[in-house]
C-alpha positions as CSV (number, residue, x, y, z in Angstrom):
1,X,67.2,119.3,88.3
2,X,69.9,116.8,87.1
3,X,71.5,114.6,90.0
4,X,74.7,113.9,90.1
5,X,75.8,110.3,88.9
6,X,77.7,108.3,91.2
7,X,80.7,106.8,89.7
8,X,82.3,102.9,89.5
9,X,85.9,102.1,89.9
10,X,86.9,99.9,87.6
11,X,89.8,98.7,85.6
12,X,91.9,101.6,86.9
13,X,89.2,104.0,85.9
14,X,86.1,105.8,86.9
15,X,82.9,104.5,84.8
16,X,79.3,106.4,84.5
17,X,76.5,104.2,84.2
18,X,75.1,103.5,81.6
19,X,71.7,104.7,82.6
20,X,70.3,106.8,85.5
21,X,70.0,104.0,87.8
22,X,68.5,104.1,91.6
23,X,68.0,107.5,93.2
24,X,69.4,107.8,96.5
25,X,67.8,110.5,98.8
26,X,68.7,112.6,101.8
27,X,67.8,110.5,104.9
28,X,67.1,113.7,107.0
29,X,65.0,115.6,104.3
30,X,63.6,113.2,101.5
31,X,65.7,115.0,99.2
32,X,66.6,113.1,96.1
33,X,70.6,113.8,95.9
34,X,72.4,111.1,93.7
35,X,71.7,108.2,91.1
36,X,73.3,105.2,91.0
37,X,74.1,102.0,88.5
38,X,76.7,100.0,87.7
39,X,75.0,99.5,84.0
40,X,77.5,98.6,81.2
41,X,79.9,96.8,84.0
42,X,81.4,94.3,82.9
43,X,82.4,91.9,85.8
44,X,84.1,89.8,84.4
45,X,86.6,92.0,83.4
46,X,86.8,93.9,86.4
47,X,87.6,90.4,88.3
48,X,90.1,89.4,85.5
49,X,91.8,93.1,86.1
50,X,91.8,92.1,90.1
51,X,93.6,88.6,89.2
52,X,96.2,90.1,86.8
53,X,97.0,93.5,88.1
54,X,96.2,93.9,91.5
55,X,97.2,90.9,93.0
56,X,100.5,90.1,91.1
57,X,101.8,93.8,92.3
58,X,100.3,93.0,96.2
59,X,102.4,89.6,95.7
60,X,105.9,91.5,95.3
61,X,104.7,93.3,98.5
62,X,105.9,92.0,101.8
63,X,103.8,91.7,104.6
64,X,105.6,94.9,105.6
65,X,105.5,96.7,103.1
66,X,101.6,96.6,102.7
67,X,101.3,96.9,106.1
68,X,103.4,100.7,105.9
69,X,101.0,100.9,102.8
70,X,98.0,100.8,105.4
71,X,99.4,103.4,107.6
72,X,100.1,105.5,104.8
73,X,96.5,105.5,103.6
74,X,95.0,105.5,107.1
75,X,96.9,108.6,107.2
76,X,95.6,110.3,104.2
77,X,92.4,109.8,104.6
78,X,91.7,111.0,108.4
79,X,93.4,114.1,106.8
80,X,90.3,114.7,105.4
81,X,87.8,113.3,107.5
82,X,86.0,116.7,107.9
83,X,84.8,116.4,104.3
84,X,83.6,112.5,104.8
85,X,81.3,113.9,107.9
86,X,79.6,116.2,105.8
87,X,78.5,113.4,103.3
88,X,77.5,111.2,106.0
89,X,74.8,113.6,106.9
90,X,73.4,112.5,104.3
91,X,72.8,108.9,106.0
92,X,70.7,110.8,109.5
93,X,74.0,109.6,111.3
94,X,74.8,112.6,113.9
95,X,78.3,113.1,114.8
96,X,78.9,110.8,117.2
97,X,77.5,107.8,114.6
98,X,79.2,109.4,112.2
99,X,82.3,108.7,114.1
100,X,81.9,105.4,115.3
101,X,81.6,104.9,110.8
102,X,84.5,106.9,109.5
103,X,87.0,107.3,112.7
104,X,86.4,104.0,113.8
105,X,86.6,102.4,109.8
106,X,90.0,104.3,109.7
107,X,91.1,103.1,112.8
108,X,91.1,99.7,111.4
109,X,93.5,100.5,108.7
110,X,95.4,101.6,111.4
111,X,95.3,98.6,113.6
112,X,96.1,96.4,110.3
113,X,99.0,98.5,109.6
114,X,100.3,97.4,113.5
115,X,99.6,93.8,112.7
116,X,102.8,94.1,110.1
117,X,104.9,93.3,112.8
118,X,103.7,90.0,113.9
119,X,104.4,88.5,110.6
120,X,107.8,88.0,109.0
121,X,109.4,90.9,106.5
122,X,108.6,87.9,103.3
123,X,105.5,87.6,101.2
124,X,104.8,84.8,102.9
125,X,104.2,83.4,106.5
126,X,105.2,80.3,108.6
127,X,103.1,78.9,110.7
128,X,103.3,76.9,113.5
129,X,105.9,74.3,115.0
130,X,107.8,72.2,113.0
131,X,106.7,68.5,113.0
132,X,109.4,66.1,113.6
133,X,108.6,63.1,110.8
134,X,111.7,60.7,111.0
135,X,113.6,58.8,113.6
136,X,117.0,60.7,112.6
137,X,116.0,64.2,112.0
138,X,116.4,64.1,108.3
139,X,112.5,64.9,107.1
140,X,110.7,67.0,108.8
141,X,107.2,69.3,108.1
142,X,106.3,72.8,108.4
143,X,103.1,74.7,107.0
144,X,103.7,77.9,105.2
145,X,100.7,79.8,103.9
146,X,100.8,82.4,100.5
147,X,98.2,85.1,99.4
148,X,95.4,83.7,97.4
149,X,95.8,84.9,93.6
150,X,92.5,85.5,93.2
151,X,90.2,88.7,94.3
152,X,88.3,89.4,97.2
153,X,84.5,90.1,96.7
154,X,83.0,92.5,99.2
155,X,79.3,92.8,100.0
156,X,78.6,95.1,102.5
157,X,75.9,96.6,104.2
158,X,74.3,100.1,103.9
159,X,74.4,100.6,107.4
160,X,78.5,101.5,108.3
161,X,79.0,102.7,104.3
162,X,82.9,103.8,105.4
163,X,83.5,101.0,108.4
164,X,82.7,98.2,106.8
165,X,84.5,99.0,103.5
166,X,87.5,99.6,105.1
167,X,87.6,96.9,108.2
168,X,87.4,94.4,105.2
169,X,90.3,95.7,102.9
170,X,92.4,96.4,105.6
171,X,92.6,92.5,105.8
172,X,92.6,91.6,102.6
173,X,95.3,93.8,101.5
174,X,97.3,93.1,104.5
175,X,97.5,89.7,103.1
176,X,98.3,90.5,99.6
177,X,94.5,90.5,97.7
178,X,93.1,93.0,95.6
179,X,89.8,93.4,96.1
180,X,86.2,94.9,94.4
181,X,83.9,96.6,97.0
182,X,80.1,96.7,96.8
183,X,78.4,98.7,99.4
184,X,74.9,98.8,99.4
185,X,73.4,101.4,97.2
186,X,71.1,103.1,99.2
187,X,74.4,104.9,101.4
188,X,77.0,104.2,98.4
189,X,77.8,107.7,97.7
190,X,79.6,108.1,101.7
191,X,81.3,105.1,100.2
192,X,82.8,106.7,97.2
193,X,83.6,109.6,98.4
194,X,86.1,107.8,100.8
195,X,86.6,105.6,97.7
196,X,87.9,108.7,95.8
197,X,89.9,110.1,98.0
198,X,92.0,106.5,98.3
199,X,92.6,106.5,94.4
200,X,93.6,110.1,94.7
201,X,96.4,108.9,97.4
202,X,98.0,106.9,94.6
203,X,98.7,104.8,97.9
204,X,97.7,101.5,96.4
205,X,99.2,99.4,93.5
206,X,97.1,99.5,90.5
207,X,94.4,96.7,90.6
208,X,94.2,96.5,94.1
209,X,90.4,98.3,94.5
210,X,87.6,98.6,92.8
211,X,84.3,99.7,93.5
212,X,80.7,99.2,92.4
213,X,77.9,101.5,93.7
214,X,75.0,100.4,91.4
215,X,73.8,96.3,91.0
216,X,76.3,93.4,91.2
217,X,73.4,91.0,90.2
218,X,75.4,88.5,88.4
219,X,79.0,89.1,89.9
220,X,79.2,85.6,91.4
221,X,78.7,84.2,87.8
222,X,82.6,85.3,87.2
223,X,84.4,83.8,90.8
224,X,87.2,81.3,90.6
225,X,88.7,79.2,93.1
226,X,91.2,81.5,94.5
227,X,88.7,84.6,95.1
228,X,86.9,84.9,98.5
229,X,83.1,86.1,99.0
230,X,82.3,88.2,101.9
231,X,79.3,88.8,103.0
232,X,77.2,91.0,105.4
233,X,73.7,92.1,105.6
234,X,70.7,90.0,105.9
235,X,70.5,86.7,106.5
236,X,68.1,85.1,103.5
237,X,70.0,87.0,101.4
238,X,73.2,85.8,102.7
239,X,71.8,82.4,102.2
240,X,71.2,82.9,98.6
241,X,74.4,84.1,97.5
242,X,76.1,81.2,99.9
243,X,73.8,78.9,98.3
244,X,75.0,80.1,94.0
245,X,76.2,77.4,92.0
246,X,79.5,78.8,91.3
247,X,80.0,79.3,95.5
248,X,79.3,75.4,95.6
249,X,81.6,74.3,92.4
250,X,84.9,76.6,92.8
251,X,84.7,75.4,96.5
252,X,85.0,79.6,96.9
253,X,85.2,80.4,101.0
254,X,82.2,82.9,101.9
255,X,82.0,84.8,105.2
256,X,78.6,85.7,106.3
257,X,78.0,88.3,109.2
258,X,74.5,88.6,109.6
259,X,72.3,90.8,111.5
260,X,71.7,89.0,114.8
261,X,69.2,89.2,117.8
262,X,71.4,90.0,119.8
263,X,70.9,90.5,123.8
264,X,72.2,92.2,126.9
265,X,71.7,89.9,130.3
266,X,71.4,92.0,133.7
267,X,72.5,89.4,135.7
268,X,70.6,88.4,139.2
269,X,72.9,89.9,141.9
270,X,72.4,93.6,140.5
271,X,70.1,95.9,142.2
272,X,68.8,99.1,141.2
273,X,71.5,100.9,143.6
274,X,74.5,99.3,142.2
275,X,76.5,100.8,139.8
276,X,76.3,97.8,137.4
277,X,72.2,99.1,136.9
278,X,73.4,102.2,135.6
279,X,76.1,100.7,133.4
280,X,73.3,98.2,131.9
281,X,70.7,101.0,131.0
282,X,73.1,103.5,129.7
283,X,75.2,100.4,127.6
284,X,71.1,99.3,126.4
285,X,70.1,103.0,125.0
286,X,73.2,103.3,123.5
287,X,73.0,100.3,121.6
288,X,69.3,101.7,120.8
289,X,69.7,105.1,119.8
290,X,73.4,104.7,118.1
291,X,73.0,104.4,114.2
292,X,68.9,104.7,114.8
293,X,69.4,101.0,115.9
294,X,70.8,100.2,112.6
295,X,73.7,97.4,114.0
296,X,74.3,94.2,113.0
297,X,75.3,94.3,116.6
298,X,72.4,96.4,118.2
299,X,70.7,95.0,121.8
300,X,67.5,93.3,120.3
301,X,66.3,91.8,123.3
302,X,67.2,92.8,127.1
303,X,66.7,89.8,129.4
304,X,66.5,90.8,133.1
305,X,65.6,89.0,136.0
306,X,61.8,89.0,136.0
307,X,61.7,91.2,139.6
308,X,63.3,93.7,137.7
309,X,61.4,93.9,134.4
310,X,59.3,97.3,136.3
311,X,63.0,99.0,136.9
312,X,64.4,98.2,134.4
313,X,61.0,99.4,132.3
314,X,60.9,102.8,133.7
315,X,64.9,103.4,133.9
316,X,64.8,102.6,129.8
317,X,62.1,105.3,129.9
318,X,63.4,107.9,131.6
319,X,66.6,108.0,129.6
320,X,64.6,107.1,126.2
321,X,62.5,110.2,126.4
322,X,65.5,112.3,127.1
323,X,66.4,111.6,123.5
324,X,65.9,114.3,121.3
325,X,65.0,113.2,117.3
326,X,65.8,115.4,114.7
327,X,68.1,116.6,112.4
328,X,71.5,115.6,113.5
329,X,73.1,118.6,112.7
330,X,71.6,120.4,115.6
331,X,73.9,120.1,118.5
332,X,70.5,119.4,120.9
333,X,69.8,115.9,118.1
334,X,70.9,112.6,119.8
335,X,69.5,110.3,117.3
336,X,68.8,110.8,113.6
337,X,66.6,109.2,110.9
338,X,67.4,105.5,109.7
339,X,69.2,105.5,106.2
340,X,66.3,105.7,103.9
341,X,62.0,105.3,103.9
342,X,62.1,102.0,102.4
343,X,65.0,101.0,105.7
344,X,62.1,103.0,107.8
345,X,59.3,101.2,106.1
346,X,60.5,97.8,106.3
347,X,61.5,98.4,110.1
348,X,57.7,99.0,110.8
349,X,56.3,96.0,108.8
350,X,58.7,94.5,111.4
351,X,57.0,96.2,114.5
352,X,54.1,95.1,113.5
353,X,54.8,91.7,113.1
354,X,56.1,91.9,116.7
355,X,53.5,93.5,118.1
356,X,51.2,90.8,117.4
357,X,52.9,88.4,120.5
358,X,53.9,91.1,122.6
359,X,53.0,95.2,123.6
360,X,55.1,98.3,123.2
361,X,55.6,99.9,126.6
362,X,58.2,102.7,125.7
363,X,57.5,105.2,122.3
364,X,54.7,105.6,119.7
365,X,55.5,104.5,116.2
366,X,53.0,107.3,115.1
367,X,52.8,109.9,118.0
368,X,56.5,111.7,118.5
369,X,58.6,114.8,117.4
370,X,61.2,115.4,115.7
371,X,63.4,118.7,115.9
372,X,64.3,120.8,113.1
373,X,63.2,118.2,110.4
374,X,59.6,116.6,109.1
375,X,58.9,113.4,110.5
376,X,57.1,112.1,107.4
377,X,59.6,112.9,104.0
378,X,62.9,112.1,106.6
379,X,62.8,108.5,107.5
380,X,62.2,109.1,111.1
381,X,61.6,106.5,113.5
382,X,61.3,107.1,117.3
383,X,62.9,104.2,120.1
384,X,60.7,101.5,121.0
385,X,60.6,99.0,123.6
386,X,58.8,95.8,123.8
387,X,57.9,93.7,127.0
388,X,57.2,90.1,126.2
389,X,56.2,88.2,129.6
390,X,55.9,84.9,127.6
391,X,59.3,84.7,126.0
392,X,59.2,80.8,126.2
393,X,55.8,80.8,124.6
394,X,56.0,84.0,122.2
395,X,58.9,83.6,120.1
396,X,58.9,86.1,118.0
397,X,60.8,88.2,119.7
398,X,64.1,85.7,119.2
399,X,63.1,85.3,115.5
400,X,62.1,88.7,114.0
401,X,64.3,91.6,113.9
402,X,62.9,94.9,113.3
403,X,66.5,96.6,112.3
404,X,66.2,99.9,113.7
405,X,66.2,101.1,117.3
406,X,63.1,98.7,118.6
407,X,64.4,96.0,121.6
408,X,62.2,93.6,123.5
409,X,62.5,93.5,127.4
410,X,62.7,90.1,128.6
411,X,62.1,88.6,131.7
412,X,63.8,85.2,133.5
413,X,63.5,83.5,136.5
414,X,66.6,81.9,137.0
415,X,70.2,81.8,135.3
416,X,69.4,78.4,133.5
417,X,66.3,80.2,131.8
418,X,68.3,83.4,131.3
419,X,70.9,81.4,129.3
420,X,68.0,79.2,127.2
421,X,66.8,82.4,126.5
422,X,69.8,83.9,125.1
423,X,70.4,81.1,123.2
424,X,67.1,81.2,121.2
425,X,68.4,83.7,118.7
426,X,69.8,80.8,117.3
427,X,73.5,82.1,116.6
428,X,74.2,86.0,118.0
429,X,77.1,88.1,116.5
430,X,77.8,89.2,120.5
431,X,75.4,89.2,123.8
432,X,76.3,91.5,127.1
433,X,76.6,90.5,130.4
434,X,76.2,92.8,133.2
435,X,77.0,91.9,136.8
436,X,79.5,92.2,139.7
437,X,80.0,88.9,140.8
438,X,82.3,87.2,138.6
439,X,81.2,83.5,139.2
440,X,77.8,84.4,137.8
441,X,80.1,85.8,134.5
442,X,81.7,82.3,134.2
443,X,78.4,80.1,134.4
444,X,76.8,83.2,131.9
445,X,79.7,83.3,129.6
446,X,79.8,79.0,129.5
447,X,76.5,78.7,129.4
448,X,75.8,81.0,126.0
449,X,79.7,81.4,124.8
450,X,78.3,78.1,122.2
451,X,75.4,80.4,120.3
452,X,78.0,83.6,120.4
453,X,80.7,85.1,118.6
454,X,81.5,87.9,121.3
455,X,80.5,88.2,124.9
456,X,80.9,91.3,126.5
457,X,81.3,91.3,130.3
458,X,80.6,94.6,132.1
459,X,80.7,95.8,135.7
460,X,82.2,98.9,137.6
461,X,85.9,98.1,136.9
462,X,85.5,97.9,133.3
463,X,83.1,100.3,132.1
464,X,84.8,103.2,131.6
465,X,87.0,102.4,129.4
466,X,84.9,99.4,128.0
467,X,84.4,99.8,124.2
468,X,80.5,98.8,124.2
469,X,78.4,95.6,123.5
470,X,78.5,97.2,120.2
471,X,81.8,97.9,118.9
472,X,83.7,94.8,117.6
473,X,87.8,95.5,118.0
474,X,89.7,95.2,114.9
475,X,91.8,91.9,117.0
476,X,88.7,90.2,117.8
477,X,86.9,88.1,115.4
478,X,83.6,89.3,114.5
479,X,81.0,87.3,113.4
480,X,78.9,84.1,115.1
481,X,77.3,81.0,114.4
482,X,73.5,80.4,113.1
483,X,71.8,82.9,112.3
484,X,74.8,85.1,112.7
485,X,76.0,83.5,109.6
486,X,78.4,80.9,110.6
487,X,81.3,83.1,109.5
488,X,84.3,85.4,111.0
489,X,86.1,88.6,110.5
490,X,88.6,90.9,111.5
491,X,90.1,89.2,114.6
492,X,93.8,90.0,114.4
493,X,96.2,87.5,112.4
494,X,93.3,85.1,112.2
495,X,91.6,87.1,109.8
496,X,94.4,87.7,107.8
497,X,94.6,84.2,107.4
498,X,91.0,83.4,105.3
499,X,93.3,85.3,102.8
500,X,96.3,83.0,103.1
501,X,96.4,79.4,101.3
502,X,98.1,77.3,104.0
503,X,100.2,74.4,102.1
504,X,102.0,71.8,104.2
505,X,105.6,71.2,103.1
506,X,107.5,68.2,103.8
507,X,111.8,67.7,103.5
508,X,114.9,68.1,104.6
509,X,115.6,70.5,107.6
510,X,117.8,72.1,105.4
511,X,115.7,72.3,102.5
512,X,112.7,73.7,104.5
513,X,115.3,76.0,105.5
514,X,116.3,77.2,102.1
515,X,112.6,77.7,101.2
516,X,111.1,79.6,104.6
517,X,114.4,81.7,105.4
518,X,114.0,79.9,108.8
519,X,116.8,78.4,110.1
520,X,115.5,74.4,111.0
521,X,116.9,72.4,114.0
522,X,119.2,69.6,112.5
523,X,119.4,71.6,109.3
524,X,123.0,72.2,107.6
525,X,125.2,75.0,109.5
526,X,128.3,77.1,108.3
527,X,130.7,78.6,110.5
528,X,132.7,82.1,110.0
529,X,135.9,83.6,110.8
530,X,134.4,86.6,112.6
531,X,132.1,86.2,115.5
532,X,128.6,86.8,114.7
533,X,128.4,89.3,117.5
534,X,131.0,91.7,115.3
535,X,129.0,91.6,112.2
536,X,126.2,93.9,111.4
537,X,122.1,92.8,110.5
538,X,123.1,93.1,107.3
539,X,126.3,90.9,107.2
540,X,124.4,87.9,109.3
541,X,123.6,85.2,107.1
542,X,120.6,82.9,108.6
543,X,122.2,79.7,109.4
544,X,125.9,80.6,110.2
545,X,127.0,79.0,113.8
546,X,129.3,80.3,116.2
547,X,130.3,77.0,117.7
548,X,131.7,77.7,121.5
549,X,134.1,77.1,123.8
550,X,132.8,74.0,126.4
551,X,132.6,74.6,130.2
552,X,132.4,71.5,133.3
553,X,129.9,72.3,135.1
554,X,131.0,71.7,139.3
555,X,128.9,71.8,142.1
556,X,130.4,75.3,143.3
557,X,128.4,76.2,139.9
558,X,125.2,75.1,141.3
559,X,125.8,76.8,144.5
560,X,127.2,80.0,143.8
561,X,124.4,80.1,141.4
562,X,121.5,80.0,144.0
563,X,122.9,82.5,146.1
564,X,123.0,85.2,143.3
565,X,119.8,83.6,142.2
566,X,118.1,83.5,145.6
567,X,116.6,80.2,143.9
568,X,117.6,77.2,146.5
569,X,114.9,74.9,145.1
570,X,115.2,70.9,146.5
571,X,116.8,69.7,143.6
572,X,119.6,72.1,143.1
573,X,120.5,72.1,146.9
574,X,119.5,69.3,149.2
575,X,121.0,66.1,147.8
576,X,119.3,64.2,151.0
577,X,115.4,65.1,149.2
578,X,115.9,63.4,145.7
579,X,114.6,59.4,146.2
580,X,111.1,59.7,144.4
581,X,112.1,61.9,142.0
582,X,113.9,61.8,138.4
583,X,117.1,63.3,139.6
584,X,119.7,61.0,140.2
585,X,122.0,63.9,142.3
586,X,122.0,67.7,142.8
587,X,120.9,69.0,139.1
588,X,122.3,72.5,137.5
589,X,119.8,75.1,137.3
590,X,118.0,75.1,134.1
591,X,118.4,79.2,133.9
592,X,121.8,78.4,134.8
593,X,122.5,76.7,131.9
594,X,120.8,79.2,129.8
595,X,123.1,82.1,131.4
596,X,126.3,80.0,131.2
597,X,125.5,79.2,127.3
598,X,124.9,83.2,126.8
599,X,128.4,83.2,128.4
600,X,130.1,80.8,126.4
601,X,128.5,83.0,123.1
602,X,128.7,86.6,123.8
603,X,131.3,88.6,122.4
604,X,132.4,91.2,125.4
605,X,133.1,94.2,123.1
606,X,130.9,96.7,122.0
607,X,130.1,96.2,119.0
608,X,126.8,95.9,116.4
609,X,124.8,94.3,119.1
610,X,122.8,97.0,120.7
611,X,120.8,95.0,123.3
612,X,119.3,91.7,124.3
613,X,115.6,91.6,123.2
614,X,114.2,88.9,125.0
615,X,113.2,84.6,124.8
616,X,111.1,83.6,122.6
617,X,111.1,80.0,123.8
618,X,113.3,77.8,125.9
619,X,113.0,74.3,126.9
620,X,115.7,72.7,129.4
621,X,115.5,68.2,127.9
622,X,118.2,66.8,129.7
623,X,119.1,67.4,133.3
624,X,122.8,68.3,133.8
625,X,124.9,66.9,136.7
626,X,127.9,68.4,138.2
627,X,130.7,67.1,136.4
628,X,128.9,66.9,132.5
629,X,130.3,69.1,129.5
630,X,128.0,71.7,127.9
631,X,129.0,74.2,124.9
632,X,126.4,75.7,122.7
633,X,125.7,76.1,119.1
634,X,124.3,79.5,118.6
635,X,122.7,80.0,114.7
636,X,121.1,82.9,113.1
637,X,117.4,81.3,113.1
638,X,115.9,84.7,111.3
639,X,116.0,88.7,111.1
640,X,113.5,91.2,110.7
641,X,114.5,94.6,109.4
642,X,113.1,97.3,112.2
643,X,111.8,100.7,110.2
644,X,113.0,104.0,111.9
645,X,110.6,105.5,113.3
646,X,112.8,109.2,113.6
647,X,115.0,110.4,111.1
648,X,117.7,110.0,114.3
649,X,116.6,106.4,114.9
650,X,119.5,104.3,115.2
651,X,118.5,101.8,111.7
652,X,118.7,98.1,113.2
653,X,116.9,95.4,113.6
654,X,115.7,92.4,115.4
655,X,118.1,88.7,114.9
656,X,116.4,85.5,116.0
657,X,118.9,83.2,117.4
658,X,118.9,79.4,118.3
659,X,120.9,78.6,121.3
660,X,121.3,74.5,121.3
661,X,123.2,74.2,124.2
662,X,124.4,70.2,124.0
663,X,126.6,67.9,126.7
664,X,129.6,65.9,125.6
665,X,127.7,63.0,124.2
666,X,126.5,65.3,121.7
667,X,122.7,65.2,123.0
668,X,120.7,68.7,123.6
669,X,119.9,69.5,127.1
670,X,118.9,73.0,126.2
671,X,117.6,74.7,123.7
672,X,115.7,78.2,122.9
673,X,115.3,80.9,121.1
674,X,116.7,84.6,121.9
675,X,116.5,87.7,120.2
676,X,119.0,90.5,119.8
677,X,118.7,94.1,118.7
678,X,121.4,94.5,115.9
679,X,122.5,98.0,114.8
680,X,122.6,97.7,110.2
681,X,125.6,99.4,109.1
682,X,123.9,101.7,106.8
683,X,122.6,104.2,108.6
684,X,120.3,106.0,106.1
């Protein structure tokens, strides 16, 4: 019987490999189900297609347009998730395992779609504060970030064929960079199933994504300086790829997220009758059994107080014995097989290596039961827990990772020892600390953070809503130092910036303003005959300024504001208490100055301005005393259109205003950025 050939997607079309290629198997039954081959693909042409077709199309879109594109794609894929669950079953995943992979991956698309709101509705991003570079404010500096004009090459691991792809492309697509996805061949049939639906949706511009299901050997020979390479997998393979001559000669960013010897620490304050003990046991069991332990974030080292080893071993044994291993399609089954026979054999080899220096105390690699399947034909392996009673002498558990349902109990005698043991993994993606004592938590965090990319602190307060040790979150960085690869991905805005080029601009305030569409203080302004609060969102022009009438501050102003606000701080109300301060006499409240400024620039009649949306930043730069006269320059600083959430919603946008309050000498006494929500003239 001929097997189904997985298709590659290259240069805008589906392509079959010229030869049969590698045979892929059902992890549960061992039956051959697919073949995968990339023979005949021209990797150089694929990369040129991404750079010349996909890149320009994505860069024409703003961050907001790209974010809405991701949202549409996420909704489209979510409607088809049950089909993905069906295919995922071939990998040996339970429904819960598949949920993490499939809906977790789609969730990343939703998260990065929402992230568009922290970026401007522009094709570039203005990064950080303006740098003042001259005495008279005619020369300034500002960083901007633009999409890299290359292609992202994503080389992913076998264990999360959906999440691994979607969590990466969500970031590069929001940044405006196309990608070529290379999933691990072992489970690439699930990636292909999702990818095919992405292409069918026709949501992404041509050239945005391409797929290689077979081998990608030689693809790095074609990379150029504007490209980005990401890798998830073993540390040894990652190091080999990272040292590729083209990576070095072209200075190509290479982000590596490698499997690591993550740990979970039971703090010395936790006793068996505390809820934190149960939390600890549940967390370890979940990480050993979810995806059959095939997670780069799985707990490999269980670090516990020496006096608690027996209690932990008994509790883990009891829970793990209740974990039914077998065909994940059966509702009783809580743990399926590994992704393939090759993976099972590799884990067995690593277990034998670990057994040279420590003993298995829970589980038996040869004698175990499987429900609804043949344990030899399928890639089954039971949970295995080692005990290492001399972890500073027998260090294999800190160096050898069995990428399956395998972990080691490690005792410690002091917090310093626990910290030392955690760091002996030489760089990890994640560590967990279970404690009720926040002082202990702080000591452990500060002691271990240098060797970990993420630390989860668990107690009874947060355990119910915690996403768990093994769940990287889209808005937090995923990665770690040393063995974990030394890179980071996701992380919200931080992740997007990996695909952007930061460039420092230097010039006059007006020139920088014209380039960035963000008004810069001291740039040229112009006044309109119409009050800006009478203008709709579309009618407001960045840089237009209202120069208000002036007001002379009196002691009565200060007293009245104190009475209204309740702010009777001595500097405002007690002239006899100012000796030794920076003030010469009673000083006006800073918030009075801002309030009075609003009174000067606000147009009271009903108009397009719907509400005050907030203040981004405010500074009081010079004391204002009774008798001083203040005025305001109100300038349109930046505009961002908002999307209508429903057809009945009001079409509107957010306008940022620079509020420059100055005194009779012309010197700024207060400066702030305020936001208003402004109705659009066009309500369609």
